[in-house]
C-alpha positions in Angstrom: 127.8 120.2 456.4 130.2 121.6 453.7 131.6 125.2 453.8 129.0 126.4 451.3 126.1 125.4 453.4 127.8 126.8 456.5 128.1 130.2 454.9 124.5 130.0 453.8 123.2 129.2 457.3 125.3 132.0 458.7 123.7 134.5 456.2 120.2 133.3 457.1 121.0 133.8 460.8 122.0 137.3 460.1 118.6 138.2 458.7 116.5 136.9 461.5 116.5 140.2 463.3 116.0 143.3 461.2 116.7 145.6 464.2 120.5 145.1 463.9 123.0 147.6 464.9 125.8 149.1 462.8 128.4 146.6 463.9 126.3 143.7 462.9 125.6 145.3 459.5 129.4 145.6 458.9 129.7 141.9 459.7 127.0 141.1 457.2 128.7 143.2 454.5 132.0 141.4 455.2 130.4 138.0 455.0 128.7 138.8 451.7 131.9 140.0 450.2 133.8 136.9 451.3 131.1 134.7 449.9 131.2 136.5 446.6 134.9 136.1 446.4 134.6 132.3 446.9 132.1 132.2 444.0 134.5 133.9 441.7 137.2 131.4 442.5 135.1 128.4 441.6 135.8 126.6 438.3 133.4 127.1 435.4 132.0 123.6 435.9 131.1 124.3 439.5 129.5 127.7 438.6 127.0 125.9 436.4 126.1 123.5 439.2 123.8 125.9 441.0 121.7 124.2 443.6 118.4 125.4 445.1 120.3 126.5 448.2 122.6 128.6 446.0 119.7 130.3 444.3 118.3 131.2 447.7 121.6 132.6 448.6 121.6 134.8 445.5 118.2 136.1 446.6 119.6 136.8 450.0 122.4 138.9 448.6 119.7 141.2 447.1 118.1 141.5 450.5 121.3 142.4 452.2 122.6 144.7 449.5 119.4 146.6 448.6 117.1 145.6 451.4 115.7 147.3 454.4 117.8 149.7 456.5 116.7 151.0 459.8 117.0 154.6 460.8 117.9 154.2 464.4 117.2 157.8 465.3 113.5 158.0 464.2 112.6 154.4 463.4 111.7 155.2 459.8 112.3 152.5 457.3 113.8 153.5 453.9 113.5 150.9 451.2 116.0 151.4 448.4 115.5 148.2 446.5 112.6 149.5 444.4 114.5 152.7 443.4 117.6 150.7 442.5 115.6 148.3 440.4 114.0 151.2 438.4 117.4 152.9 437.8 119.2 149.8 436.7 116.4 148.8 434.3 117.3 151.6 431.9 120.2 152.0 429.5 121.7 154.8 427.5 120.0 153.3 424.4 116.6 154.4 425.9 117.8 157.9 425.4 119.9 157.7 422.2 117.7 155.4 420.1 114.9 157.9 420.0 117.0 161.1 420.0 117.3 163.5 417.1 119.6 166.5 416.5 119.0 169.8 414.8 121.3 172.8 414.3 124.9 173.5 413.2 128.0 175.5 414.0 127.7 175.3 417.7 123.9 175.7 418.2 122.2 172.4 418.6 118.9 171.0 420.0 118.6 167.4 421.0 115.1 166.0 421.4 113.6 162.6 422.2 111.4 160.5 424.5 112.4 158.2 427.3 110.3 155.7 429.3 108.0 157.6 431.6 109.5 156.0 434.7 113.0 157.3 433.8 113.9 160.2 436.0 116.9 161.5 434.0 120.3 160.8 432.5 123.8 162.1 432.5 125.1 163.7 429.3 128.3 165.3 428.0 129.5 166.9 424.7 132.7 165.3 423.4 135.1 166.5 420.7 138.8 167.0 419.8 138.8 170.4 421.4 136.0 169.9 424.0 136.5 168.5 427.4 133.6 169.0 429.8 132.2 167.2 432.8 129.0 165.2 432.8 125.8 167.0 433.5 122.5 165.6 434.8 119.3 166.2 432.8 116.1 165.7 434.8 113.0 164.6 432.9 110.2 166.9 433.9 107.5 166.0 431.3 104.8 163.4 432.1 105.2 161.7 428.7 109.0 161.3 429.0 109.8 163.8 426.3 112.9 166.0 426.6 114.3 169.0 424.7 117.9 169.9 425.4 119.5 173.1 423.9 123.3 173.0 423.6 125.6 175.9 422.7 129.3 175.5 421.9 131.4 178.6 421.6 133.1 179.1 418.2 136.6 178.7 419.7 135.6 175.3 421.0 134.5 174.0 417.5 137.1 171.6 416.0 138.7 172.2 412.6 138.0 168.6 411.7 136.3 165.6 413.3 133.1 165.0 415.1 131.2 166.5 418.1 129.3 163.8 420.0 126.4 164.0 422.3 127.1 161.2 424.8 124.6 159.8 427.3 125.5 157.7 430.4 123.1 155.6 432.4 124.8 153.7 435.2 127.8 152.1 433.5 126.2 152.1 430.0 127.2 154.9 427.6 126.2 155.6 424.0 126.6 158.6 421.6 125.1 160.3 418.6 126.8 162.8 416.3 126.0 166.4 416.9 128.1 167.8 414.0 131.0 166.9 411.7 133.8 169.2 410.6 136.4 168.9 407.9 139.1 171.3 406.8 138.3 173.0 403.5 141.1 172.7 401.0 141.2 176.1 399.5 144.1 175.3 397.2 143.4 175.2 393.5 144.3 172.0 391.7 147.9 172.0 390.4 148.2 172.3 386.6 150.9 173.0 384.1 150.7 175.3 381.1 153.0 175.8 378.1 153.9 179.5 378.1 156.3 179.6 375.1 158.6 177.6 372.9 161.9 178.9 371.5 165.1 177.7 369.8 168.1 177.3 372.0 171.2 175.3 372.5 172.2 172.7 375.0 175.7 171.2 375.8 175.6 167.4 375.7 178.9 165.5 376.2 180.8 168.7 375.5 179.0 169.3 372.2 176.6 172.2 371.6 173.3 171.1 370.1 170.5 173.1 368.6 167.2 172.2 370.2 163.8 173.5 371.2 163.1 174.7 374.7 159.6 175.1 376.2 158.8 177.4 379.2 156.2 175.9 381.6 154.2 177.5 384.3 152.8 175.8 387.4 149.5 177.2 388.3 148.2 178.6 390.6 151.7 179.3 392.0 153.1 181.3 389.1 156.3 179.3 389.1 158.0 178.9 385.7 160.9 176.7 384.4 162.3 175.5 381.1 162.8 172.0 379.7 164.3 170.7 376.5 162.1 168.9 374.0 163.4 165.5 374.9 161.2 165.7 378.0 158.3 167.5 376.3 155.7 164.8 377.3 154.0 165.5 380.6 150.9 164.8 382.6 149.5 165.6 386.1 148.7 162.8 388.4 147.6 163.2 392.0 149.0 166.8 392.2 152.3 165.8 390.7 153.6 167.1 387.3 155.5 164.3 385.5 157.8 165.2 382.6 159.1 162.2 380.6 160.5 161.0 377.3 157.4 159.0 376.5 159.2 156.0 378.0 160.7 155.2 374.6 163.5 152.6 375.0 164.6 154.0 378.4 162.6 155.4 381.3 163.6 159.0 382.0 161.3 161.2 384.1 161.2 164.3 386.3 158.4 164.7 388.8 157.5 168.0 390.4 155.3 168.6 393.4 154.5 171.7 395.4 154.5 171.7 399.2 152.4 174.7 399.8 153.9 176.9 402.6 156.1 173.9 403.5 159.4 173.7 405.4 162.6 173.3 403.4 164.4 171.1 406.0 161.3 168.9 406.7 160.7 168.4 402.9 164.4 167.4 402.4 164.2 164.9 405.3 161.0 163.4 404.0 162.4 162.8 400.5 165.6 161.4 401.9 163.6 158.8 403.8 161.9 157.6 400.6 165.2 156.4 399.1 167.4 153.4 400.0 170.8 154.0 401.6 173.9 154.6 399.4 173.2 158.2 398.5 175.8 160.9 398.2 175.9 163.6 400.9 173.2 166.2 400.9 174.4 169.4 399.2 173.1 172.9 398.6 172.5 174.5 395.2 175.7 176.5 395.1 176.9 174.7 391.9 173.9 176.0 390.0 173.3 179.4 388.5 170.4 180.2 390.8 169.7 182.5 393.7 167.1 180.1 395.2 167.8 178.1 398.4 167.5 174.4 398.4 169.2 171.0 398.7 170.0 168.1 396.5 171.0 164.4 396.9 171.9 162.0 394.2 171.8 158.2 394.5 174.0 155.7 392.5 171.0 154.0 390.9 170.4 157.0 388.7 167.8 158.7 390.9 167.6 161.5 393.4 165.9 164.7 394.4 165.9 168.5 394.8 164.0 170.6 397.3 163.9 174.2 396.3 162.4 177.1 398.2 160.3 179.2 395.8 158.6 182.2 397.4 156.5 180.8 400.3 156.3 177.3 398.8 158.7 174.3 398.5 159.3 172.5 395.2 160.0 168.8 395.6 161.6 167.5 392.5 162.5 163.8 392.0 164.1 162.2 389.0 165.1 158.9 387.6 167.1 157.8 384.6 169.3 154.8 383.5 173.0 155.2 384.4 174.0 155.0 380.7 171.8 158.0 379.9 173.4 160.2 382.6 175.4 162.4 380.1 172.2 163.3 378.3 170.0 163.7 381.3 172.0 166.1 383.5 172.2 169.1 381.0 168.4 168.9 380.9 168.1 168.7 384.7 170.4 171.6 385.1 168.3 173.7 382.8 165.2 173.1 384.9 166.9 174.1 388.1 168.6 177.2 386.7 165.5 178.6 385.0 163.2 178.3 388.0 161.5 181.6 388.6 158.3 183.1 390.2 
């Protein structure tokens, strides 16, 4: 007789006498566990070769695990197999699939219907700022209907994300959305307006030139600056104002973005990371005729950036130009920096 049949005979012998003591029950438990471990170690091919004796052994496991237990003190028999089979026949889907949610802003009502034999389920509310333990809801209605009122204090509601109603039945867990939250962007869309145009002069390669200068205003921030007519073309794309020369012959552009209530150092670090290595050292704005605080860094490829603190906001200014156009570009860039006001 092989080891498998020996184990099976041993299990059958253990069940002949139901009036077994505690020591014998421990022996049964140990034997069952060892047998289960042997089954797991078998190859996939052997697992498919289930004989009639193996099927009988599986049935015997149920008897031993969920079967009859003797109360030695009063002789009463408590059968748990029927209760276990009822509990294990339900899943979280039995609750969630028929559930509906009403309410908002922390006041919710979850209703639904479960199978009439289902005694209850565990539930919890989950969210970014919510961490609570599972609770048990007992079904008291004869038709399996339930009505669950949930209240979440205002300080527990997340600024963004979802609040979930999660149900757990045994190891199975499923959820439905109670509410969704998203941060409201109260900022107005960035736009640029032409305030005025006037005649002025600009120094290019040591020569003074008569030109036209336009004053622009960034709304809703009330920030103004001036640019010479060479960069009079502009548009706004994805919250960035782009001044350029209409890309005629060469590509020259200045881009301006507002970091609302941003941090000067963080903005400088972020812009520096966007460029390749080979830049000059980061410098302040002391060489410019301005009282504003900020930083600048120029790269050899004819590109670079400024970060300027304007009131409570940060202006992030990037630029690009061909190296051969540097003499004409910098007087215009200087004008923008030195005329920044709010």
